C-alpha positions in Angstrom: 0.0 0.0 0.0 1.3 3.4 -1.0 0.6 6.6 1.0 -0.3 9.3 -1.4 0.9 12.7 -0.2 -1.5 15.4 -1.2 1.5 17.7 -1.8 2.2 15.5 -4.9 -1.5 15.6 -5.9 -1.7 19.3 -5.4 -4.6 18.9 -2.9 -3.2 19.9 0.4 -6.2 21.3 2.3 -4.1 23.0 5.0 -2.4 24.8 2.2 -5.8 26.3 1.5 -6.6 27.3 5.0 -3.2 28.1 6.5 -2.3 31.2 4.6 -1.8 34.6 6.1 0.0 37.9 5.5 3.0 36.5 7.3 5.5 34.3 5.5 9.1 33.6 4.4 9.0 34.4 0.7 7.7 37.6 -0.9 7.7 39.2 -4.4 6.8 42.8 -5.1 7.4 46.0 -7.1 6.7 49.7 -7.0 4.5 51.5 -9.5 5.7 54.5 -11.5 5.6 57.5 -9.2 4.7 61.0 -10.2 8.4 61.8 -9.7 9.7 58.9 -11.7 13.2 57.7 -10.7 13.3 60.2 -7.8 11.1 58.6 -5.3 12.6 56.7 -2.4 11.4 53.1 -1.7 11.6 51.4 1.6 10.8 47.9 2.7 9.5 47.6 6.3 10.0 44.0 7.7 8.5 43.0 11.0 8.7 39.7 12.9 7.2 38.2 16.1 10.3 36.2 16.7 14.0 36.8 16.0 15.0 35.9 12.4 17.3 36.8 9.5 16.7 37.2 5.8 17.7 38.8 2.5 16.0 41.4 0.3 17.2 41.4 -3.3 16.4 42.7 -6.7 18.0 39.9 -8.8 17.6 41.8 -12.1 19.6 44.8 -10.7 22.2 42.8 -8.8 21.0 44.4 -5.5 21.0 42.3 -2.3 21.0 43.3 1.4 20.8 41.0 4.4 18.9 41.8 7.6 18.6 40.6 11.2 15.5 41.1 13.3 14.9 40.8 17.0 11.5 39.6 18.2 8.7 42.2 17.7 11.0 44.6 15.8 11.2 46.1 12.4 14.0 46.4 9.8 14.0 49.2 7.3 15.7 48.5 4.0 16.1 51.1 1.2 15.8 49.8 -2.3 17.7 51.1 -5.4 16.0 53.5 -7.9 15.7 50.7 -10.4 13.1 48.9 -8.2 10.5 51.4 -9.5 8.7 50.1 -12.5 8.9 52.5 -15.5 6.9 52.5 -18.7 3.8 50.7 -20.0 3.3 47.3 -21.5 7.0 46.4 -21.3 8.6 43.5 -19.4 11.3 44.5 -17.0 13.5 42.4 -14.6 13.2 44.6 -11.5 11.0 42.6 -9.2 12.1 42.6 -5.5 12.3 39.3 -3.6 12.5 38.9 0.1 13.3 35.6 1.8 13.7 34.9 5.6 14.6 32.0 7.8 11.6 32.7 10.1 8.1 34.2 9.6 7.9 37.9 8.9 5.4 40.5 7.7 6.3 42.9 4.9 5.1 46.4 4.1 6.5 48.9 1.5 6.5 52.7 1.4 7.2 54.9 -1.7 7.6 58.7 -1.2 9.1 61.9 -2.6 8.2 65.6 -2.4 5.1 65.4 -0.2 3.8 62.4 -2.2 3.8 59.1 -0.4 1.9 55.8 -0.1 2.4 52.4 1.5 1.1 48.8 1.0 1.1 45.5 2.7 3.0 42.7 0.7 1.4 39.3 0.6 3.7 36.2 1.0 3.9 33.8 -1.9 1.5 31.2 -0.5 -1.2 33.8 -0.3 -0.9 34.8 -3.9 -3.6 33.8 -6.4 -4.3 33.2 -10.0 -7.5 35.4 -10.4 -7.9 39.1 -9.5 -9.9 42.2 -10.2 -8.1 45.5 -10.1 -9.0 48.4 -7.8 -7.4 51.8 -8.8 -8.7 55.3 -9.3 -9.1 57.8 -12.1 -5.9 59.7 -13.0 -5.1 63.4 -13.1 -3.9 65.8 -15.8 -1.7 68.8 -15.1 -1.2 70.8 -18.2 0.1 68.5 -20.9 1.3 65.9 -18.3 -0.9 62.9 -17.5 -0.6 61.0 -14.2 -2.6 57.8 -14.9 -4.2 54.8 -13.3 -1.7 51.9 -13.4 -1.0 48.4 -12.4 1.9 45.9 -12.4 2.1 42.1 -12.5 5.0 40.3 -10.8 5.8 36.7 -11.7 7.3 34.4 -9.1 7.6 31.4 -11.5 9.0 31.0 -15.0 6.6 30.8 -18.0 3.7 32.5 -16.1 1.0 33.3 -18.7 -1.0 36.4 -17.7 -4.4 37.3 -19.2 -5.6 41.0 -19.1 -9.3 40.6 -19.6 -11.7 43.4 -20.6 -9.4 46.3 -19.8 -11.5 49.2 -18.5 -9.2 51.9 -20.0 -7.1 52.6 -23.0 -3.4 52.0 -22.4 -0.4 54.0 -23.3 0.8 51.5 -25.9 -2.5 51.1 -27.8 -4.6 48.4 -26.1 -8.2 49.7 -26.2 -10.8 49.7 -23.4 -12.7 46.5 -23.6 -9.8 44.6 -25.2 -8.0 41.5 -23.8 -4.4 40.3 -24.3 -1.8 38.0 -22.9 1.8 38.2 -21.8 4.2 35.6 -20.6 6.6 36.4 -17.7 9.5 34.6 -16.1 10.5 34.6 -12.5 11.4 38.1 -11.2 9.9 39.9 -14.2 7.4 42.8 -14.0 4.7 43.9 -16.5 3.4 47.4 -15.8 0.4 48.9 -17.7 -0.5 52.6 -17.6 -3.7 54.3 -18.8 -3.4 56.5 -21.8 -5.8 59.2 -20.6 -6.2 61.0 -17.3 -9.9 59.8 -17.0 -8.8 56.2 -17.5 -9.4 53.9 -14.6 -8.5 50.2 -14.5 -10.9 49.4 -11.6 -12.9 46.3 -12.7 -10.2 44.9 -15.1 -9.7 41.2 -14.5 -6.2 39.8 -14.4 -5.8 36.0 -14.5 -2.8 33.7 -14.7 -2.0 30.0 -15.0 0.3 30.3 -12.0 0.1 32.4 -8.8 1.4 35.9 -9.2 1.4 39.2 -7.4 -0.6 42.2 -8.6 -0.2 45.9 -7.6 -2.6 48.7 -8.5 -2.8 52.4 -8.0 -2.1 55.8 -9.5 1.0 57.9 -10.3 -0.7 61.0 -8.8 -4.3 61.7 -8.4 -7.0 63.5 -6.3 -9.7 61.8 -4.3 -12.5 62.4 -5.1 -11.9 63.7 -8.6 -13.4 67.1 -7.7 -11.2 67.7 -4.7 -7.8 69.4 -4.8 -4.6 68.1 -3.3 -3.2 64.9 -4.9 -1.0 61.9 -4.0 0.3 58.7 -5.5 -1.7 55.5 -4.7 -0.1 52.0 -4.2 -1.8 48.8 -3.0 -1.3 45.1 -3.5 -4.4 43.4 -4.9 -6.1 40.5 -3.0 -6.9 37.3 -4.9 -10.6 36.7 -5.4 -10.5 33.5 -3.3 -9.7 35.6 -0.2 -12.5 38.1 -0.7 -15.4 37.9 1.8 -19.1 38.6 2.1 -18.8 40.6 5.3 -16.3 43.5 5.6 -16.0 46.0 8.4 -15.0 49.7 7.6 -13.7 52.1 10.1 -13.4 55.9 9.4 -10.0 57.5 9.4 -9.2 59.7 12.4 -9.6 63.5 12.4 -11.4 63.7 9.0 -15.0 64.2 8.0 -15.3 60.8 6.3 -13.8 58.5 3.6 -14.5 57.6 0.1 -15.2 53.9 -0.6 -15.4 51.7 -3.6 -17.0 48.2 -3.5 -16.2 45.9 -6.4 -18.2 42.7 -7.3 -16.7 39.6 -8.8 -20.0 37.8 -9.7 -23.1 38.9 -11.6 -26.1 39.6 -9.4 -24.1 40.7 -6.3 -26.3 42.4 -3.8 -24.5 44.6 -1.2 -26.0 46.1 1.9 -24.4 48.8 4.0 -25.2 48.3 7.7 -24.5 51.6 9.4 -26.0 54.9 10.5 -27.1 55.5 6.9 -28.1 52.2 5.4 -28.0 51.7 1.6 -27.8 48.9 -0.9 -26.2 48.3 -4.3 -26.8 45.7 -7.1 -23.7 45.0 -9.2 -22.5 42.6 -11.8 -19.0 41.2 -12.2 -16.4 44.0 -12.6 -18.8 46.7 -11.6 -18.2 48.9 -8.5 -20.1 51.3 -6.3 -18.5 54.5 -5.1 -19.7 56.5 -2.1 -18.6 58.7 0.8 -19.4 57.7 4.4 -18.5 59.5 7.6 -19.1 56.6 10.1 -18.1 53.0 10.4 -20.2 50.3 8.8 -20.5 46.6 7.9 -20.8 45.7 4.2 -22.5 42.4 3.6 -23.2 40.7 0.3 -24.5 37.5 -1.2 -21.3 37.0 -3.1 -17.7 37.9 -2.2 -16.7 41.5 -2.7 -13.6 43.7 -2.6 -13.7 46.9 -0.6 -11.3 49.9 -0.9 -11.1 52.8 1.5 -9.7 56.1 0.4 -8.5 59.1 2.4 -9.6 62.3 0.7 -7.5 65.3 -0.2 -7.0 68.0 2.4 -9.3 70.4 0.6 -12.3 68.1 1.3 -11.4 66.3 4.5 -11.8 69.0 7.1 -8.4 68.3 8.4 -5.3 70.5 7.7 -3.1 67.4 7.2 -3.3 64.5 4.9 -3.9 63.7 1.2 -5.3 60.8 -0.8 -4.3 57.2 0.1 -5.9 53.8 -0.6 -6.2 50.6 1.5 -8.0 47.4 0.7 -10.1 46.1 3.6 -10.3 42.5 4.8 -13.2 40.2 5.5 -14.1 39.9 9.2 -13.3 36.2 8.8 -9.6 37.0 8.1 -8.5 38.1 11.6 -5.0 37.4 13.1 -4.1 37.0 16.8 -0.8 39.0 16.4 0.0 41.9 14.1 3.1 44.0 14.0 3.0 47.2 12.0 5.4 50.1 11.4 3.9 53.6 11.5 6.2 55.6 9.2 7.6 59.1 9.6 9.0 59.2 6.1 8.5 62.3 4.0 7.3 64.5 6.9 4.5 62.4 8.3 3.6 64.0 11.6 0.5 62.1 12.8 0.3 58.4 13.0 -2.8 56.2 13.7 -3.9 52.6 14.0 -7.5 51.5 13.5 -8.2 48.2 15.4 -11.4 46.1 14.7 -12.3 43.3 17.1 -15.2 41.3 18.1 -17.4 42.8 20.8 -16.4 41.3 24.2 -12.8 41.0 23.1 -11.8 44.4 24.4 -10.0 43.0 27.5 -8.4 40.2 25.4 -6.6 42.7 23.1 -3.3 44.5 23.8 -1.0 46.9 22.0 2.7 46.9 22.8 2.0 44.8 25.9 -0.6 47.2 27.3 -4.3 47.0 27.5 -6.0 48.4 24.4 -7.4 51.9 25.3 -10.8 53.0 24.2 -13.2 54.4 23.5 -14.8 51.5 21.5 -17.5 52.2 19.0 -19.9 49.6 17.7 -20.1 48.7 14.0 -23.5 47.9 12.4 -26.9 47.6 13.9 -26.2 44.4 15.8 -22.9 45.6 17.3 -21.1 42.3 16.9 -17.9 44.2 16.1 -16.3 47.3 17.7 -13.4 49.5 16.7 -11.0 52.0 18.3 -8.8 54.7 16.7 -5.4 55.0 18.3 -3.0 57.9 17.9 0.5 56.4 18.1 4.1 57.4 17.8 6.2 56.7 14.7 7.8 53.2 14.9 6.9 49.6 15.4 3.7 48.5 17.2 2.4 45.0 18.0 -1.3 44.2 18.5 -2.1 40.9 20.1 -5.4 39.1 20.8 -6.1 36.1 23.1 -9.6 36.1 21.8 -11.0 36.0 18.3 -8.3 38.1 16.6 -8.1 41.6 15.2 -8.0 43.5 11.9 -5.6 46.5 11.8 -5.1 49.4 9.5 -2.0 51.7 9.9 -2.0 55.2 8.4 -0.6 58.6 8.9 -0.9 62.3 7.8 1.6 65.0 7.0 1.4 68.4 5.3 -0.2 67.6 1.9 0.5 63.8 2.1 -0.6 60.6 3.8 -0.2 56.8 3.7 -2.3 53.9 4.6 -2.0 50.1 4.5 -3.7 47.0 5.9 -1.8 45.6 8.9 -2.2 42.0 7.9 -4.9 39.3 7.7 -5.3 35.6 7.5 -5.9 35.6 3.7 -7.6 32.2 3.8 -9.2 31.3 0.5 -12.6 31.2 2.1 -14.4 30.8 -1.2 -12.8 27.4 -2.1 -14.1 24.0 -1.4 -11.8 22.5 1.3 -12.5 18.8 0.5 -10.3 17.0 -2.0 -12.0 15.9 -5.2 -10.9 12.3 -4.9 -8.0 9.9 -4.7 -6.5 6.6 -5.9 -7.6 3.1 -5.0 -5.9 1.8 -1.8 -4.0 5.1 -1.2 -4.1 6.9 2.1 -6.0 10.2 1.5 -5.6 13.0 4.1 -8.4 15.4 4.9 -6.8 18.4 6.6 -8.4 21.8 7.3 -5.4 23.3 9.0 -7.8 25.1 11.3 -7.3 25.8 15.0 -9.8 23.6 16.9 -9.8 26.1 19.8 -11.7 28.5 17.5 -13.3 26.1 15.1 -15.6 23.1 15.7 -15.2 20.6 12.9 -17.4 17.7 11.8 -16.4 15.3 9.0 -19.1 12.9 7.9 -18.1 10.0 5.5 -20.2 7.7 3.3 -20.3 4.9 5.9 -21.6 7.2 8.6 -18.2 7.7 10.3 -18.0 11.1 12.0 -14.8 12.8 13.1 -14.2 16.1 14.8 -10.4 16.2 14.2 -8.7 18.8 12.1 -6.8 16.1 10.2 -8.4 12.8 9.1 -7.1 10.0 6.9 -9.1 7.4 5.0 -8.3 4.4 2.7 -10.8 3.4 0.0 -10.4 -0.2 -1.3 -13.3 -0.1 -3.8 -13.7 2.0 -6.9 -16.6 4.4 -6.9 -18.0 7.7 -5.7 -18.2 8.5 -2.0 -19.9 11.5 -0.4 -18.0 13.5 2.2 -19.4 16.4 4.2 -17.5 19.0 6.3 -19.2 21.4 8.7 -17.0 24.2 10.0 -18.4 26.1 13.0 -16.5 29.4 13.6 -17.0 29.9 17.4 -16.0 33.6 17.2 -18.5 34.5 14.5 -21.0 31.8 15.3 -21.0 30.9 11.7 -21.4 27.5 10.2 -20.2 26.6 6.7 -21.0 23.3 5.1 -19.0 21.8 2.2 -19.8 18.7 0.4 -17.9 16.6 -2.2 -18.5 13.4 -4.0 -15.1 11.8 -3.6 -14.0 9.9 -6.8 -11.8 6.8 -6.1 -10.1 5.7 -9.3 -7.2 3.6 -10.5 -3.9 5.2 -10.9 -2.9 5.7 -14.5 0.3 6.2 -16.3 1.5 9.0 -18.6 4.5 9.6 -20.8 6.3 12.7 -21.6 8.4 14.2 -24.4 11.7 12.3 -25.0 14.8 13.6 -23.3 16.0 16.9 -24.9 19.5 18.1 -25.6 19.4 21.8 -26.7 21.5 24.8 -27.1 21.4 28.0 -25.0 18.7 30.4 -26.2 16.5 27.7 -27.7 13.0 26.8 -26.7 12.4 23.6 -24.7 9.0 22.2 -25.5 7.9 19.6 -22.9 4.6 17.8 -23.1 2.7 15.0 -21.2 0.3 12.6 -23.0 -3.4 13.5 -23.0 -5.6 12.0 -20.3 -9.3 12.9 -20.5 -10.4 15.1 -17.6 -6.8 15.4 -16.2 -5.0 18.5 -14.9 -1.3 18.4 -14.8 1.5 19.4 -12.5 5.2 19.7 -13.5 8.1 20.1 -11.2 11.7 20.7 -12.1 15.1 22.1 -11.1 15.4 25.2 -8.9 11.8 25.1 -7.6 10.2 25.0 -11.1 6.5 24.4 -10.9 3.9 24.5 -13.7 0.3 23.4 -14.0 -0.2 22.9 -17.7 -0.1 19.8 -20.0 2.5 21.4 -22.3 5.4 23.7 -21.5 7.5 26.1 -23.7 10.5 27.2 -21.7 12.0 30.0 -23.8 15.5 31.3 -24.0 16.9 28.4 -22.0 20.3 28.4 -20.3 22.2 26.0 -17.9 19.8 27.4 -15.2 17.0 25.3 -16.8 19.0 22.1 -17.2 17.8 19.1 -15.1 15.0 16.6 -14.8 11.4 17.6 -15.2 8.7 15.4 -13.8 5.0 15.4 -14.9 2.0 14.2 -13.0 -1.5 14.0 -14.3 -4.4 14.3 -11.8 -7.7 12.7 -12.7 -10.5 13.1 -10.1 -7.8 13.7 -7.4 -5.8 10.5 -8.3 -2.3 11.3 -9.3 -0.7 9.3 -12.1 2.7 7.7 -11.8 5.2 10.5 -12.5 7.0 10.6 -15.9 10.3 12.3 -16.4 12.1 14.1 -19.1 15.7 15.1 -18.9 16.8 18.5 -20.3 20.4 18.9 -21.2 21.7 22.3 -22.1 25.0 22.4 -23.9 27.7 24.8 -22.7 27.7 28.1 -24.4 30.4 28.0 -27.1 32.9 30.8 -27.0 35.2 32.1 -29.7 38.7 33.2 -28.7 41.0 35.2 -31.0 44.7 35.9 -30.6 45.6 38.8 -28.5 47.6 40.2 -31.5 45.2 42.6 -33.1 47.6 45.0 -34.8 48.3 44.6 -38.6 50.9 46.5 -40.6 49.9 46.6 -44.2 53.5 47.4 -45.5 54.9 44.1 -44.2 55.2 41.2 -46.6 53.7 38.7 -44.2 49.9 38.6 -44.1 47.9 38.4 -40.8 45.8 35.2 -40.3 42.8 35.0 -37.9 42.8 31.6 -36.4 39.9 31.3 -33.8 39.8 28.7 -31.1 38.5 26.2 -30.3 37.9 24.2 -33.5 34.3 24.5 -34.8 32.3 22.4 -37.2 31.2 25.4 -39.4 32.4 28.9 -39.9 30.7 32.0 -41.4 32.8 35.1 -41.5 31.3 38.5 -42.0 32.9 38.8 -45.4 31.2 35.6 -46.6 34.3 33.4 -46.1 33.5 29.9 -44.7 37.1 28.7 -43.9 38.4 28.0 -40.5 41.0 30.8 -40.9 40.8 34.3 -42.5 43.6 36.2 -44.1 43.6 39.8 -43.2 44.7 42.4 -45.8 43.5 45.6 -44.1 42.4 46.9 -40.8 38.8 46.7 -39.6 36.3 44.6 -37.6 35.8 41.0 -38.6 32.8 39.0 -37.3 32.5 35.3 -37.1 29.5 33.0 -36.5 30.7 29.5 -35.7 28.7 26.3 -35.0 30.1 23.6 -32.8 29.5 19.9 -32.9 26.3 20.1 -30.9 24.8 22.5 -33.4 25.1 25.5 -31.0 26.2 28.8 -32.4 28.7 31.2 -31.1 29.3 34.8 -32.3 32.4 36.8 -31.9 34.3 39.6 -33.5 37.8 41.1 -33.5 38.9 44.5 -34.4 42.2 44.7 -36.3 44.0 48.0 -36.2 46.1 49.0 -39.2 49.3 50.3 -37.6 53.0 50.3 -38.6 55.7 51.3 -36.2 58.4 53.8 -37.5 61.2 52.0 -39.4 64.4 53.7 -40.5 67.3 52.3 -42.6 70.6 54.1 -43.0 73.3 52.7 -45.4 76.9 52.6 -44.4 78.5 53.6 -47.8 77.8 55.0 -51.3 79.8 55.6 -54.5 78.8 58.8 -56.4 80.8 57.9 -59.6 77.9 58.2 -62.1 77.5 54.6 -62.8 73.8 54.6 -61.6 74.5 52.3 -58.6 74.6 53.8 -55.1 75.3 57.3 -56.5 73.6 59.0 -53.5 73.5 58.5 -49.8 69.8 58.0 -49.0 67.9 57.5 -45.7 65.0 55.1 -46.0 62.2 55.9 -43.5 58.7 54.5 -43.1 55.9 56.0 -41.0 58.2 58.6 -39.5 56.6 61.9 -38.2 59.9 63.9 -38.6 63.5 63.4 -39.9 66.5 65.7 -39.8 69.9 64.5 -41.3 73.3 66.2 -40.7 76.6 65.0 -42.3 80.1 66.1 -41.1 83.5 65.6 -42.4 86.4 64.2 -40.4 87.2 67.7 -39.0 83.6 68.3 -37.8 82.6 70.6 -40.7 78.9 70.4 -41.6 78.7 69.3 -45.2 75.0 68.5 -45.5 71.8 69.2 -43.7 68.2 68.3 -44.6 64.7 67.6 -43.3 61.8 65.6 -44.7 60.5 62.1 -45.2 63.2 61.3 -47.8 66.6 62.9 -48.1 69.7 62.1 -50.2 73.3 63.5 -50.5 75.1 63.2 -53.7 78.6 63.9 -52.2 78.9 67.3 -54.0 79.1 70.9 -52.9 79.1 74.1 -55.0 82.9 73.8 -55.6 82.9 70.2 -56.6 82.9 66.6 -55.2 83.9 65.9 -51.7 87.0 63.7 -51.2 86.6 60.0 -50.6 86.8 58.8 -47.0 84.8 58.5 -43.9 82.1 61.0 -42.8 79.9 61.1 -39.7 76.1 61.6 -39.7 73.4 62.4 -37.1 69.8 61.6 -37.7 67.0 62.9 -35.6 63.9 60.7 -35.8 60.3 61.3 -34.5 57.9 58.4 -34.7 56.0 55.5 -32.9 57.4 52.3 -31.5 55.8 48.8 -31.8 53.6 49.5 -28.8 52.3 52.8 -30.2 54.2 55.0 -27.8 55.7 58.1 -29.5 59.4 58.6 -29.4 62.1 61.2 -30.4 65.7 60.1 -30.7 69.0 61.0 -32.4 70.9 58.3 -34.1 74.6 58.6 -35.4 77.1 56.6 -37.3 79.8 56.6 -40.0 79.4 56.4 -43.7 82.0 55.7 -46.4 82.2 57.8 -49.6 83.9 55.7 -52.3 85.0 57.0 -55.7 
């Protein structure tokens, strides 16, 4: 009997329920700020327990280690390149944080009285399906500061679909259009609206693998009729973590907030339970926008996404602050411990924390080790939840609950600026069925909620009437067929019962096959595929944490980083097939090496031959020659494309400089007798910048003097021929040596005049 681990099957239930805003692996980016490439970017890392970690931007070569004590915060500045610039281009500037222990991560972007912050979700809390929440842009003269969003991939070959864009884009995608883009690990795809009135709220973004999504604005005013502007930045929540009950708390010191509520399903009915009740009916991708001065509870028949905006100072009745945006969490996503950092960056002078908790938990909730001060205000007509607004100092603050947990928002005001971000949540995918779809005959199947039984009462009911109240249950099925399973989860804090059912399919394990082993060159495309099984979904795993959930893969621009063994598993009704493997070999990148001698003197009789190494199977020189060597007759740049025995191409080039050092030849004798042979004393100079020749007789009398590139003495003066015998010469030469260094020197010697 084989125990089938649900990790292999992709069916771990505790993976569904155990997610939160804390983690050990995070990916993020910063949107283009109004002051592009000038804004400062800070990561704020908090931890309940002492830990270490690293923040890097792999595409920029940036990396910084950090060490955290318990309940403390590390502040890490990121380089300017961490800001995403442009629209509809792929960049390699995603930031990646890893830690040895669990941490929470927040980011802050600010410059010139324009700042905003956001929570960052850990990799396990990321999803495949999102709707965007942004705001309309702003136009200042001929400058447009648009609505914008950015996708961050954490896995190679992540296929992203932008569906029914709600605004025209800078690079030509029209409102209502859809398109796809494929990203590799660490790549970012930012999209910006073409017009100031463009707003990406309601645009659906979907991927075949989990990815991070950030939305906001470069610079805008909230509401659109209110002066004073700021940048907006917020990480989007995956649809599976939305809820049907969301609590909203007003920001301190102001006359109210602006809210947007977005639906993900047609026929969504939303009711606002507060001092001023109201209702909205929305279809998928539609949103309602309204202002509200008090706290309220938003309830709905289908999951919703709620955004809270701080208004510009001109409209807020407070002399500090500016627009900011924060996404609110479902009341089912509480945490028992939250550490936040209230920032003082960019002249923030007032810091606040809003704390939402269940009525009756006031004495069970503490901040920084002290009782949570009031006053507490009830939310909604029933008053099941209460909130308090706390004025706090800049720095780290920890909120703990020994009861049913809390939801926290951190925010702050300064002159003409503000920031706001959610302080963390459970981010459980509360809209997913927690029961596995099936398993294989005679395998052990685990049913695991991952829920804390001190808060949740659980009841599993199986086909044979067996009932279990444990969080984790295992079963073995020895007969093929369909078996009903029911799970009732009773949330003791919310007094809410959720019932999930599943007809568990028990089937025989099947086998699949994959593409034959591949041996490819760097830069090529590796196409991997598993055989077709009706009704199957697929999961690939490979080197360096590679994961994909498609039947066929196309790994582009491969390198030795991609080499290794890839295993495919097909899953049919929850039963995983036997894994099939394909080995991918990536040949070494061939390199062309040329001699270090790159200087060629055209006047020399010997020709220069380019003889690249190592030996290749084929050669294609830039002049069309296909030989293994190339004879050089003049200076210039010579390119070579060579193919090795594996069929892999290498390219190289070498620049040959046409240069000849100065060369001078001085004869030792001449015979000016008129026979046409050596009748003159001549100096032979090549590539000399300057020459001066002087000749003296044996008594030191100057008998000849000349300058120029060529000079000759015929042994005569105005009175007749000079006498035979020895004479002395000096020759001043200006030129360049073999290494190209200029020189000036005087040479001397004897010459014999023969008659």
